[in-house]
C-alpha positions in Angstrom: 92.6 121.2 81.6 92.6 117.8 83.2 93.3 117.6 86.8 93.2 114.9 89.8 91.7 115.7 93.2 92.6 113.4 95.9 90.3 112.0 98.7 92.1 112.5 101.9 90.8 110.4 104.8 93.0 108.7 107.3 93.9 107.8 111.3 97.2 109.1 111.9 100.0 108.8 114.7 101.3 112.2 115.5 105.3 112.1 116.8 107.0 114.4 119.2 111.0 114.7 119.1 112.7 112.1 121.0 116.2 111.2 122.6 117.5 107.5 123.4 118.2 107.3 127.0 120.8 104.6 128.6 118.9 101.3 128.1 117.4 100.0 131.5 116.6 96.4 132.2 113.2 95.5 130.7 110.5 94.3 133.3 107.3 93.5 131.5 104.1 94.6 132.7 102.0 92.2 134.7 99.4 92.2 132.1 98.9 93.5 128.6 95.3 93.5 128.9 93.8 96.8 127.4 97.3 98.0 126.0 97.5 99.4 122.5 100.5 99.8 120.1 100.5 103.6 120.6 101.5 102.9 124.5 104.8 101.5 123.5 106.1 104.5 120.9 107.0 107.4 123.2 105.8 110.9 121.9 103.0 109.1 120.0 99.4 109.6 121.2 96.3 108.1 119.9 94.5 110.7 117.2 92.0 112.5 119.0 93.5 113.0 122.6 93.8 116.9 123.8 97.6 115.9 124.8 98.0 114.6 120.9 96.5 118.1 119.5 99.5 120.1 121.2 102.0 117.7 120.0 100.7 117.7 116.6 100.6 121.6 116.2 104.3 121.8 117.9 105.4 119.3 115.5 103.8 121.2 112.5 105.1 124.3 113.6 108.8 122.8 113.7 108.4 121.5 110.4 107.3 124.7 108.6 109.9 126.6 110.5 112.5 124.2 109.3 111.5 124.6 105.9 111.4 128.5 106.1 114.8 128.4 107.7 116.0 126.1 104.9 114.6 128.3 102.0 116.2 131.5 103.8 119.5 130.0 103.6 119.0 130.0 99.6 117.6 133.3 99.7 114.2 132.9 99.5 111.2 134.1 101.7 109.0 131.3 103.1 106.3 132.1 105.5 105.4 129.0 107.7 101.7 128.1 107.5 100.5 125.9 110.2 96.8 124.5 109.9 96.3 124.5 113.9 94.0 121.7 115.2 91.4 122.8 117.4 89.3 120.7 120.1 86.5 120.3 117.4 89.1 118.7 115.1 89.9 116.1 117.8 89.0 113.1 115.8 89.2 112.1 112.4 85.5 110.9 112.7 84.3 114.2 113.5 86.5 115.8 110.9 84.8 113.5 108.4 81.4 114.3 109.5 81.9 118.0 109.5 83.3 117.7 105.9 80.5 115.5 104.7 77.9 118.0 106.1 79.5 121.2 104.1 81.1 119.9 101.0 79.6 116.2 100.6 82.6 114.3 99.1 84.1 117.3 97.8 83.3 116.7 93.9 80.8 119.5 93.4 83.0 122.0 95.5 85.9 120.9 93.0 84.1 121.7 90.1 83.0 125.2 91.4 86.5 125.9 92.2 87.2 125.4 88.8 84.5 127.5 87.7 85.6 130.0 90.0 88.9 130.0 88.3 87.2 130.6 85.1 85.6 133.7 86.5 82.2 132.6 87.5 82.2 132.9 91.3 84.3 136.1 91.8 87.9 136.9 92.8 90.0 134.5 94.7 91.4 131.1 94.4 90.3 127.4 95.4 91.3 127.7 99.0 88.6 130.4 99.6 86.1 127.8 99.6 87.4 126.0 102.5 88.6 129.2 104.4 92.2 128.3 103.9 95.0 130.9 102.5 98.8 130.3 101.9 100.5 133.4 102.3 103.5 132.1 100.0 100.9 132.0 96.7 101.2 135.7 96.8 105.0 135.4 96.8 105.4 133.0 94.0 102.9 134.8 91.9 105.1 137.8 92.2 108.0 136.2 90.9 109.3 136.0 87.3 109.4 132.7 85.5 113.1 131.9 86.2 112.8 132.8 89.6 109.8 130.9 90.3 111.4 127.7 88.8 114.4 128.1 91.2 112.1 129.1 94.2 110.1 125.6 93.5 113.0 123.3 92.6 114.6 124.6 96.0 111.3 124.1 98.1 110.5 120.8 96.3 113.5 119.6 94.6 114.1 118.5 91.1 111.0 116.8 89.2 111.4 113.2 87.9 111.9 113.2 84.2 110.2 110.4 82.9 109.3 110.2 79.2 106.7 107.6 79.4 106.0 107.6 75.6 109.5 106.3 74.8 110.7 104.5 77.9 110.2 100.9 78.4 108.6 99.9 82.2 112.0 98.6 83.3 113.6 101.9 82.5 110.8 103.7 84.3 111.1 101.5 87.4 115.0 102.1 87.2 114.5 106.0 86.8 112.2 106.0 89.9 114.7 103.5 91.9 117.6 105.9 91.3 115.8 109.2 91.7 117.0 111.1 94.9 114.3 113.1 96.4 115.3 116.3 97.9 114.4 120.0 98.6 113.5 122.1 101.8 110.2 120.7 101.9 111.0 116.7 101.9 114.0 117.4 104.3 111.7 118.9 106.9 109.6 115.9 106.4 111.9 113.2 106.3 113.9 113.3 109.6 113.9 110.0 111.3 111.3 109.9 113.8 110.6 107.6 116.8 107.6 106.1 114.5 109.6 105.4 111.5 111.8 103.5 113.8 109.1 101.5 115.3 108.0 100.6 111.7 111.1 99.7 110.7 111.3 97.2 113.6 107.6 95.8 113.8 106.0 97.0 110.6 106.4 93.7 108.7 105.1 91.6 111.9 102.1 93.7 112.2 101.2 93.4 108.6 101.2 89.9 108.9 99.2 90.3 112.0 96.3 92.1 110.2 96.6 90.2 106.9 93.1 88.8 106.1 91.2 91.0 108.7 89.0 92.8 106.0 87.7 88.8 105.5 86.5 88.8 109.1 83.0 87.5 109.3 81.9 90.2 111.3 83.3 92.9 108.8 82.1 91.1 105.9 78.4 91.1 107.3 78.5 94.9 108.2 79.6 95.6 104.5 77.0 93.4 103.2 74.4 95.2 105.4 75.7 98.7 103.7 72.9 98.8 101.2 70.1 98.2 103.4 71.3 101.3 105.6 71.3 103.4 102.6 67.8 102.2 101.8 67.0 103.5 105.4 68.2 106.9 104.5 66.0 106.8 101.3 68.7 105.8 98.6 69.0 102.8 96.6 72.7 102.3 96.1 74.9 99.2 96.1 78.3 100.8 96.8 79.8 104.1 97.6 81.0 103.7 94.0 77.8 103.9 92.6 76.9 107.1 94.7 79.8 108.9 93.1 79.1 108.2 89.8 75.4 109.1 90.2 77.2 112.5 91.3 79.5 112.4 88.3 76.2 112.1 86.1 74.4 114.8 87.7 77.3 117.4 87.5 77.7 116.3 83.7 74.0 117.1 82.9 74.5 120.3 84.0 76.7 121.1 81.1 79.4 122.6 83.3 81.8 119.8 83.2 82.6 116.7 81.0 84.5 113.4 81.6 84.6 113.1 85.4 85.8 109.9 86.7 87.1 107.7 89.5 91.0 106.9 89.3 93.7 105.7 91.4 91.2 102.8 92.8 88.8 105.1 93.6 91.0 107.1 96.2 90.3 110.4 93.9 88.8 111.5 90.9 89.7 113.2 87.5 87.9 116.5 86.2 88.0 116.9 82.8 87.1 120.3 80.8 85.1 122.8 82.9 83.5 125.3 80.8 84.1 129.4 80.7 81.3 130.5 82.7 81.2 134.6 83.0 77.6 134.7 83.8 77.7 132.0 86.7 74.6 130.2 84.9 76.5 126.9 85.3 77.8 127.7 88.6 74.1 128.1 89.9 73.2 124.4 88.3 76.5 122.9 89.9 75.6 124.5 93.5 72.1 122.7 93.2 74.1 119.4 92.7 76.3 120.3 95.6 73.1 120.4 97.9 72.2 117.0 96.6 75.6 115.9 97.0 75.9 116.7 100.7 72.7 115.2 101.4 73.5 111.9 100.3 76.9 112.2 101.8 75.4 112.6 105.1 73.6 109.2 104.7 76.8 107.7 103.4 78.9 108.8 106.4 76.3 107.3 108.7 76.4 104.2 106.8 80.1 103.9 106.5 80.3 104.6 110.5 78.4 101.7 110.9 80.9 99.5 109.0 83.9 101.1 110.4 82.7 100.6 114.0 83.0 96.9 113.3 86.2 97.1 111.7 87.8 99.2 114.5 86.6 96.4 117.0 88.3 93.6 114.9 91.7 95.4 114.3 91.9 96.4 117.9 91.5 92.8 119.0 94.2 91.7 116.4 96.3 94.7 117.7 96.1 93.7 121.4 96.8 90.2 120.4 100.0 91.4 118.8 101.0 93.3 122.1 100.5 90.4 124.2 102.6 88.0 121.8 105.4 90.8 121.4 105.1 92.7 124.8 108.7 91.9 125.7 110.3 93.4 122.5 107.6 96.3 122.7 108.6 97.2 126.3 112.4 97.3 125.3 111.4 99.5 122.1 109.7 101.8 124.6 112.6 102.2 127.2 115.1 102.5 124.4 113.4 105.6 122.8 112.2 107.3 126.1 113.3 110.7 126.8 
């Protein structure tokens, strides 16, 4: 079976519930020096602050409870599952560093998970490798096919039915545009937030303000120095794509898996067929590749961090320039959306 594994890494804003007060007269600050976009979005904190962690946990708990209540109305049991953030999860950078040290890029881990499902590593499921567990899996597995289909339709809504073999691109586009997403999970996550209102008002202008920043000479120079950074760590790679392709080749050489490739612009990878491995011989070979993957991933992380430090400086400068140019409108938005 072929499956897609997404690579997740993104800085996020976190939103708390808000109400709209009576609009007061706007009195712009004497100076916009040092102000950031999140200073004008009530209930939104920069990712990594202690207050943000509490806000994020409360937000996710509320969303999960909303899903549970919605499912209960339809006669189903759904247990709220909240991945609680801790202090050591405070920044995306720290989380990425920990992930690289434990799983590398997650490629060998995904192959090991498939081997596990084929009976080579032991009992359990893929979540066991990362210590995560969803109690709703047992609920679904205990259902008959008909009940399971109704449960999933209630939770996720109907699937988008597209016949790619017999439909033209125009027909496919029309079907996607006409499709109405629904389901308890969608409803819980689609409630309008202050952040969505902010994006509606300022998103286009912010896109214009950051357009072309990747071609800033400082970012270009930092990217050009990436191979030299890798060489300092003992690796001769010109790009991260070359690194992941190398890991793919090591995994394929074990005979455990075939046809691993990058998809979706390099943000995910596709795993081809994984062998049946009841004796665990392939799993041992893949585990050796996993160790090599972790070693190179740690170096890649350090080199990426150098580039990201420069990139962040450039983008923060653009963000603060945007604040200066739009200070009055930003402060009015803040006042309109405060508790």
